[in-house]
FILOSE-788105 format. One record per residue (C-alpha): x, y, z; residue in three letters. Coordinates in steps of 0.25 Angstrom, whole numbers. Layout:
FILOSE-788105
+-------+-------+-------+--------+
!  east ! north !    up ! residu !
+-------+-------+-------+--------+
!     X !     Y !     Z !    ala !
...
+-------+-------+-------+--------+
END
This chain:
FILOSE-788105
+-------+-------+-------+--------+
!  east ! north !    up ! residu !
+-------+-------+-------+--------+
!     0 !    -1 !    -1 !    met !
!     5 !    13 !    -3 !    ile !
!     6 !    22 !     8 !    ala !
!    -3 !    35 !    10 !    met !
!     4 !    49 !     5 !    his !
!    -1 !    63 !     8 !    asn !
!     3 !    68 !    -7 !    ala !
!    -8 !    77 !   -13 !    ser !
!    -6 !    69 !   -25 !    gln !
!    -7 !    53 !   -28 !    thr !
!    -5 !    48 !   -41 !    ile !
!    -6 !    34 !   -46 !    leu !
!     2 !    30 !   -58 !    leu !
!    -5 !    17 !   -64 !    ile !
!     9 !    13 !   -70 !    ala !
!    15 !     1 !   -78 !    gly !
!    20 !    10 !   -91 !    thr !
!    33 !    19 !   -94 !    ser !
!    24 !    30 !   -95 !    glu !
!    20 !    28 !   -80 !    ala !
!    33 !    27 !   -75 !    arg !
!    38 !    40 !   -82 !    ala !
!    24 !    47 !   -76 !    leu !
!    29 !    40 !   -63 !    ser !
!    43 !    48 !   -64 !    glu !
!    37 !    61 !   -69 !    ala !
!    27 !    62 !   -56 !    ile !
!    37 !    58 !   -46 !    ala !
!    46 !    71 !   -53 !    arg !
!    35 !    81 !   -57 !    asp !
!    25 !    77 !   -46 !    met !
!    33 !    75 !   -33 !    pro !
!    23 !    78 !   -24 !    lys !
!    13 !    66 !   -28 !    ala !
!    13 !    54 !   -24 !    arg !
!    14 !    42 !   -36 !    leu !
!     8 !    29 !   -35 !    ile !
!    13 !    19 !   -47 !    val !
!     5 !     7 !   -49 !    ser !
!    11 !    -4 !   -56 !    leu !
!     2 !   -17 !   -60 !    leu !
!    15 !   -26 !   -57 !    gly !
!    15 !   -33 !   -71 !    ala !
!    30 !   -33 !   -71 !    thr !
!    40 !   -37 !   -60 !    glu !
!    49 !   -27 !   -61 !    lys !
!    42 !   -12 !   -65 !    pro !
!    48 !     0 !   -68 !    ala !
!    52 !     9 !   -57 !    ala !
!    41 !    22 !   -56 !    tyr !
!    42 !    33 !   -47 !    ala !
!    30 !    34 !   -36 !    gly !
!    25 !    23 !   -26 !    ser !
!    23 !     9 !   -34 !    val !
!    12 !     0 !   -33 !    arg !
!    10 !   -13 !   -40 !    thr !
!    -1 !   -21 !   -43 !    gly !
!   -17 !   -18 !   -45 !    gly !
!   -27 !   -10 !   -38 !    phe !
!   -39 !   -20 !   -39 !    gly !
!   -47 !   -14 !   -49 !    gly !
!   -55 !    -2 !   -50 !    val !
!   -58 !    -2 !   -34 !    ala !
!   -45 !    -7 !   -31 !    gly !
!   -39 !     6 !   -37 !    leu !
!   -48 !    15 !   -34 !    gly !
!   -46 !    12 !   -19 !    asp !
!   -30 !    14 !   -20 !    phe !
!   -34 !    28 !   -26 !    leu !
!   -40 !    32 !   -16 !    arg !
!   -32 !    25 !    -4 !    ala !
!   -20 !    32 !   -10 !    glu !
!   -26 !    45 !   -13 !    asn !
!   -24 !    45 !   -26 !    val !
!   -25 !    58 !   -33 !    thr !
!   -21 !    54 !   -48 !    his !
!   -22 !    41 !   -56 !    leu !
!   -12 !    39 !   -69 !    val !
!   -15 !    28 !   -76 !    asp !
!    -3 !    23 !   -84 !    ala !
!    -4 !     9 !   -85 !    ala !
!    -3 !     2 !   -98 !    his !
!   -13 !     5 !  -108 !    pro !
!   -18 !    -8 !  -110 !    phe !
!   -20 !   -10 !   -95 !    ala !
!   -34 !    -7 !   -98 !    thr !
!   -39 !   -12 !   -84 !    gly !
!   -30 !    -3 !   -76 !    met !
!   -34 !     9 !   -84 !    his !
!   -49 !     5 !   -81 !    arg !
!   -48 !     4 !   -67 !    asn !
!   -39 !    16 !   -65 !    ala !
!   -49 !    25 !   -74 !    thr !
!   -60 !    20 !   -66 !    ala !
!   -53 !    20 !   -52 !    ala !
!   -49 !    34 !   -52 !    ala !
!   -64 !    39 !   -57 !    ala !
!   -69 !    31 !   -45 !    arg !
!   -58 !    38 !   -35 !    ala !
!   -60 !    51 !   -41 !    gly !
!   -44 !    50 !   -46 !    val !
!   -40 !    58 !   -58 !    pro !
!   -34 !    49 !   -68 !    cys !
!   -26 !    48 !   -80 !    leu !
!   -21 !    37 !   -89 !    ala !
!    -7 !    38 !   -97 !    met !
!    -7 !    31 !  -107 !    ile !
!     3 !    32 !  -119 !    arg !
!    -2 !    33 !  -133 !    pro !
!    -3 !    20 !  -141 !    glu !
!     6 !    16 !  -153 !    trp !
!     1 !    21 !  -166 !    pro !
!    -3 !    12 !  -177 !    pro !
!     8 !     6 !  -185 !    arg !
!     4 !    -3 !  -200 !    pro !
!     9 !   -17 !  -195 !    asn !
!    -1 !   -14 !  -185 !    trp !
!   -14 !   -24 !  -181 !    gln !
!   -22 !   -15 !  -169 !    glu !
!   -30 !   -27 !  -162 !    val !
!   -40 !   -24 !  -150 !    ala !
!   -35 !   -34 !  -140 !    cys !
!   -25 !   -45 !  -137 !    leu !
!   -35 !   -55 !  -142 !    arg !
!   -35 !   -50 !  -156 !    ala !
!   -20 !   -49 !  -156 !    ala !
!   -21 !   -63 !  -154 !    ser !
!   -31 !   -66 !  -166 !    val !
!   -22 !   -58 !  -176 !    ala !
!   -10 !   -65 !  -174 !    leu !
!    -9 !   -73 !  -186 !    pro !
!    -7 !   -89 !  -186 !    his !
!     8 !   -91 !  -180 !    gly !
!    12 !   -78 !  -177 !    ala !
!    24 !   -75 !  -169 !    lys !
!    19 !   -64 !  -160 !    pro !
!    27 !   -55 !  -152 !    phe !
!    17 !   -51 !  -140 !    leu !
!    20 !   -39 !  -133 !    ala !
!     9 !   -39 !  -124 !    leu !
!    14 !   -44 !  -110 !    gly !
!    12 !   -58 !  -104 !    gln !
!    -4 !   -52 !   -99 !    arg !
!    -8 !   -52 !  -111 !    his !
!    -4 !   -64 !  -119 !    leu !
!   -17 !   -75 !  -117 !    ala !
!   -25 !   -69 !  -130 !    pro !
!   -12 !   -76 !  -137 !    phe !
!   -13 !   -89 !  -129 !    arg !
!   -23 !   -95 !  -141 !    his !
!   -14 !   -93 !  -151 !    arg !
!    -5 !  -104 !  -151 !    ala !
!     0 !  -104 !  -165 !    asp !
!     9 !   -89 !  -161 !    leu !
!    22 !   -90 !  -157 !    gly !
!    22 !   -77 !  -148 !    pro !
!    33 !   -68 !  -143 !    val !
!    32 !   -62 !  -129 !    leu !
!    39 !   -50 !  -124 !    arg !
!    38 !   -48 !  -109 !    met !
!    45 !   -38 !   -98 !    ala !
!    47 !   -51 !   -89 !    glu !
!    45 !   -66 !   -90 !    gly !
!    32 !   -72 !   -90 !    pro !
!    26 !   -71 !   -77 !    arg !
!    16 !   -84 !   -79 !    thr !
!    16 !   -95 !   -90 !    pro !
!    12 !   -87 !  -104 !    leu !
!    -2 !   -91 !  -112 !    pro !
!     6 !   -96 !  -123 !    phe !
!    21 !  -100 !  -127 !    pro !
!    29 !   -87 !  -132 !    ala !
!    43 !   -82 !  -133 !    glu !
!    46 !   -73 !  -124 !    ile !
!    55 !   -60 !  -124 !    val !
!    57 !   -54 !  -109 !    ile !
!    59 !   -39 !  -109 !    gly !
!    56 !   -25 !  -112 !    pro !
!    51 !   -21 !  -126 !    pro !
!    65 !   -18 !  -135 !    leu !
!    68 !    -4 !  -137 !    arg !
!    70 !    -5 !  -151 !    thr !
!    64 !    -8 !  -165 !    ala !
!    76 !   -16 !  -169 !    asp !
!    77 !   -24 !  -156 !    glu !
!    60 !   -28 !  -157 !    glu !
!    64 !   -31 !  -172 !    gln !
!    75 !   -40 !  -168 !    ala !
!    66 !   -47 !  -158 !    leu !
!    54 !   -50 !  -166 !    phe !
!    63 !   -56 !  -177 !    arg !
!    70 !   -63 !  -166 !    arg !
!    56 !   -71 !  -163 !    tyr !
!    49 !   -71 !  -175 !    gly !
!    39 !   -60 !  -171 !    val !
!    29 !   -59 !  -182 !    thr !
!    18 !   -50 !  -174 !    his !
!    19 !   -41 !  -164 !    leu !
!     8 !   -40 !  -154 !    val !
!     6 !   -28 !  -143 !    cys !
!    -3 !   -19 !  -138 !    arg !
!    -4 !    -3 !  -142 !    asn !
!     2 !     1 !  -126 !    ser !
!    10 !    13 !  -134 !    gly !
!    22 !    19 !  -128 !    gly !
!    37 !    18 !  -133 !    gln !
!    41 !     5 !  -126 !    ala !
!    34 !    -5 !  -138 !    gly !
!    37 !     4 !  -150 !    ile !
!    50 !    -4 !  -154 !    ala !
!    41 !   -17 !  -155 !    lys !
!    31 !   -10 !  -166 !    leu !
!    43 !    -3 !  -173 !    asp !
!    48 !   -16 !  -175 !    ala !
!    36 !   -24 !  -178 !    ala !
!    35 !   -15 !  -189 !    glu !
!    49 !   -14 !  -194 !    ala !
!    46 !   -29 !  -194 !    leu !
!    32 !   -28 !  -201 !    gly !
!    27 !   -36 !  -189 !    leu !
!    12 !   -35 !  -188 !    pro !
!     8 !   -29 !  -174 !    val !
!    -5 !   -34 !  -168 !    leu !
!    -7 !   -19 !  -159 !    met !
!   -18 !   -21 !  -148 !    ile !
!   -25 !    -9 !  -147 !    arg !
!   -26 !    -2 !  -133 !    arg !
!   -37 !    -2 !  -126 !    pro !
!   -47 !    11 !  -123 !    ala !
!   -43 !    19 !  -111 !    met !
!   -54 !    25 !  -100 !    ala !
!   -56 !    40 !  -103 !    ser !
!   -48 !    44 !   -91 !    asn !
!   -37 !    56 !   -95 !    gly !
!   -24 !    51 !  -102 !    his !
!   -11 !    56 !  -103 !    ala !
!     0 !    49 !  -115 !    thr !
!    11 !    51 !  -107 !    asp !
!    18 !    54 !   -93 !    pro !
!    19 !    69 !   -96 !    gln !
!     5 !    70 !   -99 !    ala !
!     1 !    62 !   -86 !    ala !
!    10 !    71 !   -78 !    leu !
!     3 !    82 !   -84 !    asp !
!   -10 !    76 !   -79 !    trp !
!    -5 !    75 !   -64 !    leu !
!     1 !    88 !   -64 !    arg !
!   -12 !    95 !   -68 !    ser !
!   -20 !    86 !   -58 !    his !
!   -11 !    88 !   -45 !    ser !
!   -11 !   104 !   -48 !    ala !
!   -27 !   102 !   -49 !    phe !
!   -27 !    95 !   -36 !    arg !
!   -16 !   105 !   -29 !    ala !
!   -25 !   116 !   -33 !    glu !
!   -38 !   110 !   -28 !    ala !
!   -30 !   106 !   -14 !    asp !
!   -26 !   120 !   -13 !    ile !
!   -41 !   126 !   -16 !    ala !
!   -48 !   115 !    -5 !    val !
!   -37 !   119 !     5 !    glu !
!   -40 !   136 !     3 !    arg !
!   -55 !   132 !     4 !    gln !
!   -52 !   123 !    18 !    gly !
+-------+-------+-------+--------+
END
């Protein structure tokens, strides 16, 4: 349990992306009087370092997150979870509304379409769209592999930041490590494993650009999973815009507190 604090502003940052990490550092640098709580799902054993107090694990749905917001006197919530973390986005929007806490979603822009892409609606649609005998590079993460388990004709290649925590739903070749930095390195990897297709989600950001460039250079078809629609709360596309939102709300809150004190 996070200790109580008497800061006038308490920010809950739902993290897990590079943009969230950058925002945590910006808050610590430019808003030193604010109390920052960073929430991580716990999907990796060794997460990157964040500024602020870090908690790991879920909240227990909308009700649990709402209880947390009230118990910790959270004044602002920034949802910077992965663009495809639909459940977290939905819960954050609903819990903030119930608790009366201003909420901002910081979601990086999508990758623009390319000529070698076939956009599909979901993981299941991507599985169905792969031709018989394909050897796809599934850039998806272990939790998103189940829809491909019925395609015994495929020869999947998986990239994982860490080794599998549980048995995979199908046989596959595994590449351990982060995305490679350059398109040339990704091309060499695709050639080494005989990759015929790339399957990924439209997460946006710079970390995955090299694999898209490599697939385009090699003429590999890309099955790009469409990003789900977001709730209608406020949005920012980068850490600076989110920081500006926090500063403007912080200034408004400070003025309101002064007005209340004067009335008292």
